C-alpha positions as a printed NumPy array, in Angstrom:
array([[  0.   ,   0.   ,   0.   ],
       [  1.101,   3.524,  -0.766],
       [  2.507,   5.208,   2.359],
       [  1.027,   8.497,   1.099],
       [ -2.463,   7.008,   1.501],
       [ -1.643,   6.013,   5.079],
       [ -0.595,   9.577,   5.862],
       [ -3.76 ,  10.977,   4.266],
       [ -6.282,   8.597,   5.828],
       [ -4.829,   7.483,   9.176],
       [ -6.019,   8.867,  11.501],
       [ -9.36 ,   9.041,   9.763],
       [-12.196,  11.47 ,  10.366],
       [-15.252,   9.969,  12.013],
       [-17.318,  10.641,   8.885],
       [-14.677,   9.065,   6.654],
       [-14.484,   6.027,   8.92 ],
       [-18.214,   5.395,   8.842],
       [-18.478,   5.98 ,   5.087],
       [-15.723,   3.46 ,   4.378],
       [-17.069,   1.028,   6.993],
       [-20.535,   1.062,   5.404],
       [-19.191,   0.132,   1.975],
       [-18.501,  -3.54 ,   2.687],
       [-21.679,  -3.992,   0.652],
       [-22.534,  -1.825,  -2.382],
       [-24.271,   1.315,  -1.195],
       [-25.175,   4.816,  -2.384],
       [-24.596,   8.051,  -0.515],
       [-28.11 ,   8.416,   0.869],
       [-28.097,   4.802,   2.061],
       [-24.763,   5.355,   3.783],
       [-26.07 ,   8.462,   5.564],
       [-29.122,   6.553,   6.798],
       [-26.981,   3.619,   7.962],
       [-24.589,   5.937,   9.826],
       [-27.468,   7.774,  11.467],
       [-28.874,   4.431,  12.635],
       [-25.49 ,   3.044,  13.8  ],
       [-24.734,   6.175,  15.858],
       [-28.284,   6.641,  17.21 ],
       [-28.451,   9.957,  15.373],
       [-25.26 ,  11.337,  16.947],
       [-23.514,  11.6  ,  13.586],
       [-25.31 ,  13.087,  10.607],
       [-23.191,  13.355,   7.477],
       [-24.129,  16.29 ,   5.257],
       [-24.516,  15.779,   1.52 ],
       [-21.44 ,  17.926,   0.845],
       [-19.273,  15.864,   3.181],
       [-20.698,  12.605,   1.864],
       [-20.176,  13.254,  -1.826],
       [-16.858,  15.051,  -1.346],
       [-15.55 ,  12.088,   0.668],
       [-16.891,   9.508,  -1.792],
       [-15.256,  11.382,  -4.676],
       [-11.898,  11.612,  -2.892],
       [-11.968,   7.981,  -1.763],
       [-12.807,   6.847,  -5.274],
       [ -9.985,   8.936,  -6.751],
       [ -7.573,   7.493,  -4.173],
       [ -8.685,   3.904,  -4.871],
       [-10.281,   3.154,  -1.478],
       [-13.69 ,   2.604,  -3.03 ],
       [-14.903,   1.841,  -6.515],
       [-18.022,   2.633,  -8.498],
       [-20.124,  -0.524,  -8.886],
       [-23.148,   0.589, -10.89 ],
       [-25.888,   3.154, -11.122],
       [-29.444,   2.276, -10.179],
       [-32.357,   4.695, -10.206],
       [-29.921,   7.602, -10.745],
       [-27.935,   6.634,  -7.625],
       [-24.305,   5.591,  -7.838],
       [-23.389,   2.507,  -5.838],
       [-19.887,   2.22 ,  -4.404],
       [-18.016,  -0.566,  -2.641],
       [-14.794,  -0.735,  -0.635],
       [-11.675,  -1.975,  -2.483],
       [ -8.775,  -4.079,  -1.171],
       [ -6.833,  -0.86 ,  -0.55 ],
       [ -9.789,   0.589,   1.328],
       [ -9.979,  -2.541,   3.475],
       [ -6.279,  -2.189,   4.344],
       [ -6.75 ,   1.444,   5.347],
       [ -9.842,   0.561,   7.389],
       [ -7.939,  -2.214,   9.197],
       [ -5.137,   0.217,  10.068],
       [ -7.681,   2.653,  11.465],
       [ -9.524,  -0.041,  13.412],
       [ -6.216,  -1.192,  14.913],
       [ -5.395,   2.422,  15.861],
       [ -8.801,   2.881,  17.521],
       [ -8.457,  -0.428,  19.369],
       [ -5.016,   0.608,  20.645],
       [ -6.391,   3.949,  21.856],
       [ -9.272,   2.227,  23.61 ],
       [ -7.108,  -0.389,  25.3  ],
       [ -4.55 ,   2.201,  26.374],
       [ -7.311,   4.323,  27.873],
       [ -8.288,   1.286,  29.98 ],
       [ -4.721,   0.803,  31.164],
       [ -3.957,  -2.105,  28.859],
       [ -0.741,  -2.028,  26.837],
       [ -0.602,  -3.645,  23.423],
       [  2.697,  -5.273,  22.529],
       [  3.21 ,  -5.647,  18.803]])
């Protein structure tokens, strides 16, 4: 994986994390926003500008790919590179959580 992508995406914004996380299955922007709202009990609401700006950037950077268009909605899905970035971020979050509980992770 390109180290430049690591520097750009890790640490990841909360919106970026949820957008990428939701794309394990093909999904469109509105569907992602609804899923995130549900997952966070309404605590995180991703605006249309943030959603489509992030999708565009992630697609350009190869983290997600366009799958198809249905009913004038573009469906995207996470790529292998996106999965690698997401795993790095999940590991970082896990380390932060465990350290906050007094646990030390030895790698």
